[in-house]
C-alpha positions in Angstrom: 61.0 8.5 -6.5 59.8 7.8 -3.1 57.8 10.9 -3.1 56.2 10.3 -6.3 55.2 6.8 -5.1 53.8 8.3 -2.0 51.7 10.6 -3.9 50.4 7.9 -6.3 49.3 5.8 -3.3 47.9 8.7 -1.5 45.7 10.1 -4.3 43.5 7.1 -4.5 43.3 6.6 -0.9 42.0 10.1 -0.5 39.6 9.5 -3.4 38.2 6.5 -1.5 37.8 8.4 1.6 35.9 11.2 -0.3 33.7 8.6 -1.9 32.9 7.0 1.4 32.2 10.3 3.2 30.7 12.6 0.6 30.1 10.4 -2.6 28.1 7.5 -3.8 29.6 5.2 -1.3 28.1 7.1 1.6 25.3 4.7 2.3 27.9 2.0 3.2 30.3 4.3 5.1 30.7 3.9 8.9 30.8 7.7 9.2 28.2 10.2 7.7 29.5 13.6 8.8 26.7 16.3 8.9 23.7 13.9 8.7 21.1 13.4 11.4 19.7 9.9 11.7 16.0 9.0 12.4 15.9 5.4 13.1 12.7 3.0 13.0 12.4 -0.7 13.1 12.6 -1.1 9.2 14.5 1.9 8.1 17.1 4.7 8.8 16.5 8.2 7.3 19.4 10.5 7.0 19.0 14.3 6.5 21.2 17.2 7.1 18.6 19.5 8.5 15.9 17.7 10.6 13.7 20.8 10.4 13.3 20.0 6.8 12.1 16.4 7.3 8.6 15.7 6.0 6.4 14.2 8.6 5.9 11.1 6.3 9.2 9.8 7.4 7.9 9.3 11.0 5.4 6.8 9.5 7.9 5.0 7.2 7.5 1.5 9.1 3.7 1.8 8.5 4.2 2.4 4.7 6.6 -0.6 4.4 4.1 -2.7 6.2 1.3 -1.6 3.8 3.6 -2.4 0.9 4.3 -5.9 2.3 0.5 -6.6 2.7 -0.2 -5.3 -0.9 2.2 -7.3 -2.6 2.8 -10.4 -0.3 6.5 -9.8 0.1 8.7 -9.1 3.0 11.4 -6.5 3.5 14.7 -8.5 4.4 16.8 -5.8 5.8 16.4 -2.1 6.7 16.3 0.5 4.1 18.6 3.5 4.4 16.8 6.6 3.1 18.8 9.8 2.1 16.8 12.9 1.8 18.9 15.5 -0.3 18.4 19.2 0.3 20.6 20.5 -2.4 20.7 19.3 -6.0 22.1 22.0 -8.1 25.6 21.5 -9.5 27.9 18.5 -9.9 29.0 18.9 -6.3 25.7 19.4 -4.6 24.6 16.9 -2.2 22.6 15.0 -4.8 25.2 15.5 -7.4 28.0 13.9 -5.2 25.9 11.0 -3.9 24.6 10.2 -7.5 28.1 11.0 -9.1 28.0 7.9 -11.3 24.4 8.5 -12.6 23.4 11.9 -13.7 19.9 10.9 -14.8 18.7 9.3 -11.6 15.1 9.9 -11.8 12.5 12.7 -11.4 12.5 13.0 -7.6 13.9 9.7 -6.2 15.9 6.7 -6.8 16.0 3.2 -5.3 19.3 1.3 -5.8 19.2 -2.1 -7.2 20.9 -3.3 -3.9 17.5 -3.0 -2.3 18.7 -1.3 0.8 19.2 2.4 -0.3 16.8 5.0 -1.4 17.6 8.7 -2.5 14.9 11.4 -2.3 15.6 14.7 -4.1 13.6 17.1 -2.0 14.3 20.2 -4.1 13.3 18.6 -7.4 10.0 17.4 -5.8 9.1 20.8 -4.5 9.9 22.3 -8.0 7.6 19.7 -9.6 4.7 20.8 -7.3 4.0 17.2 -6.3 4.1 15.6 -2.8 7.2 14.0 -1.0 5.1 11.2 0.5 4.2 9.9 -2.9 7.9 9.7 -3.9 8.9 7.8 -0.7 6.2 5.4 -1.0 7.1 4.8 -4.5 10.8 4.2 -4.0 10.2 2.0 -1.0 8.0 -0.1 -3.2 11.0 -0.6 -5.5 13.1 -1.5 -2.5 10.7 -4.2 -1.5 10.8 -5.9 -4.9 14.6 -5.6 -5.1 15.0 -7.2 -1.6 13.2 -10.2 -2.9 15.4 -11.0 -6.0 19.1 -10.9 -7.0 20.8 -7.8 -8.1 21.1 -8.9 -11.7 17.5 -9.7 -11.9 16.7 -6.5 -10.1 18.6 -4.5 -12.7 16.6 -6.3 -15.5 13.5 -5.6 -13.7 14.3 -1.8 -13.5 14.2 -1.9 -17.2 10.8 -3.5 -17.5 9.0 -0.5 -16.6 5.5 -1.6 -17.0 6.1 -3.9 -14.0 8.6 -2.0 -12.0 7.1 1.4 -12.3 3.6 0.1 -12.5 3.6 -1.7 -9.1 5.4 1.5 -7.6 3.0 3.9 -8.9 0.0 1.8 -8.1 1.2 1.5 -4.4 2.3 5.0 -3.9 2.2 7.5 -6.9 3.5 10.0 -8.0 0.1 10.7 -9.5 0.9 12.7 -12.8 -2.6 12.5 -14.3 -6.2 11.9 -13.2 -8.0 9.0 -14.9 -9.9 11.6 -17.3 -6.7 13.4 -18.2 -5.0 10.1 -19.0 -7.7 8.7 -21.2 -8.1 12.1 -23.1 -4.4 12.1 -23.9 -4.5 8.2 -24.7 -7.1 8.7 -27.2 -4.8 10.9 -29.3 -2.1 8.2 -29.5 -1.5 4.9 -31.2 0.9 2.4 -29.6 2.5 -0.8 -31.0 2.9 -3.9 -29.1 6.1 -6.1 -29.8 6.6 -9.5 -28.3 10.4 -9.0 -27.7 10.2 -5.4 -26.4 10.9 -5.0 -22.6 8.3 -2.3 -22.3 4.5 -2.5 -22.4 4.5 -0.9 -25.9 7.5 -0.5 -28.2 6.9 3.1 -29.2 6.2 4.9 -25.9 7.8 8.4 -25.7 10.6 8.4 -23.3 10.2 12.0 -23.0 6.7 11.7 -21.6 7.4 10.0 -18.3 4.2 11.4 -16.7 2.0 9.6 -19.4 4.0 6.4 -19.3 4.1 6.1 -15.6 0.3 6.8 -15.5 -0.3 4.1 -18.1 1.7 1.6 -16.2 -0.1 2.4 -12.8 -3.5 2.0 -14.5 -2.6 -1.3 -16.1 -1.4 -2.8 -12.9 -4.6 -1.4 -11.2 -6.7 -3.1 -14.0 -5.0 -6.5 -13.4 -5.5 -6.2 -9.6 -9.2 -5.3 -10.1 -9.9 -7.8 -12.8 -8.1 -10.9 -11.5 -7.9 -10.1 -7.7 -5.1 -8.9 -5.6 -4.0 -12.5 -4.7 -3.5 -13.5 -8.3 -1.5 -10.4 -8.9 0.7 -11.3 -5.9 1.4 -14.7 -7.2 2.3 -13.2 -10.6 4.7 -10.6 -9.0 6.4 -13.3 -6.8 6.9 -15.6 -9.8 8.0 -12.8 -12.1 10.7 -11.4 -9.9 12.2 -14.9 -9.8 12.4 -15.0 -13.7 12.0 -11.5 -15.2 13.5 -12.7 -18.5 10.3 -14.6 -19.1 7.8 -12.0 -17.9 5.4 -12.8 -21.0 5.2 -16.5 -20.2 4.8 -15.9 -16.5 2.1 -13.5 -17.2 0.3 -15.9 -19.5 0.8 -18.9 -17.0 -0.9 -16.8 -14.1 -3.5 -14.8 -15.8 -4.3 -17.4 -18.6 -4.2 -14.7 -21.2 -1.5 -13.3 -23.4 -0.1 -9.9 -22.5 -1.3 -8.2 -25.9 -4.8 -9.7 -25.3 -4.8 -8.3 -21.7 -3.7 -4.9 -23.2 -6.4 -4.9 -25.6 -9.1 -5.6 -22.8 -7.5 -3.0 -20.8 -7.6 -0.4 -23.6 -11.3 -1.1 -24.2 -12.1 -0.9 -20.7 -10.4 2.5 -20.1 -11.2 4.3 -23.3 -14.9 3.4 -23.4 
């Protein structure tokens, strides 16, 4: 009986150790075996092989300062960035640290805690896109997340037109040129619904490249039409109350969201 009790106590203890050393609790572990650390004033980058580190990470403080300037927000704590070099299989590096979330993104993921970013280097290489775009994108998410609560951050994550639009406008990734986007857009007809969390209710979730480009250009349209300062005011008020994104939008821009979308569509499709 004593032996069985010991085993029952030992198994969860060993599991917790595994989760902290090799699994999804790694960012909050006091020990990170096998990882090199590259520290800066605003971030800490973790990678198993420093020879595979993209030069962009040596400019990470400058990137974060650019995001702060663009959106009028401040990072409140350092960001831990994990660059994974292996993502094939459940027990690969990316598989272990993102154990609870198999669909973690197309190349990166920023946790709603605001202080952890994961970059999937192999997936980015396979996509043919650039790692600097992904790190800029995810750091922008972290900036927004650090300036709101975790529950609000989770809601913002689901409102792609703001969360992904601001991140893509700041850093990419750039899936389409404007001409490619407009040609594809003219083939589609979208529906706006007031109670839908996305910009349109019938966007194809299997077409993230088009959707993210749409979000990016809509945010760009707002910045260019109403000015960067007004957009900063909108973003700061929106992240305090993301449940009422439509009314916050109308209060700042003095136009309803569907009316702004109609003008945006007219501008970009002409």
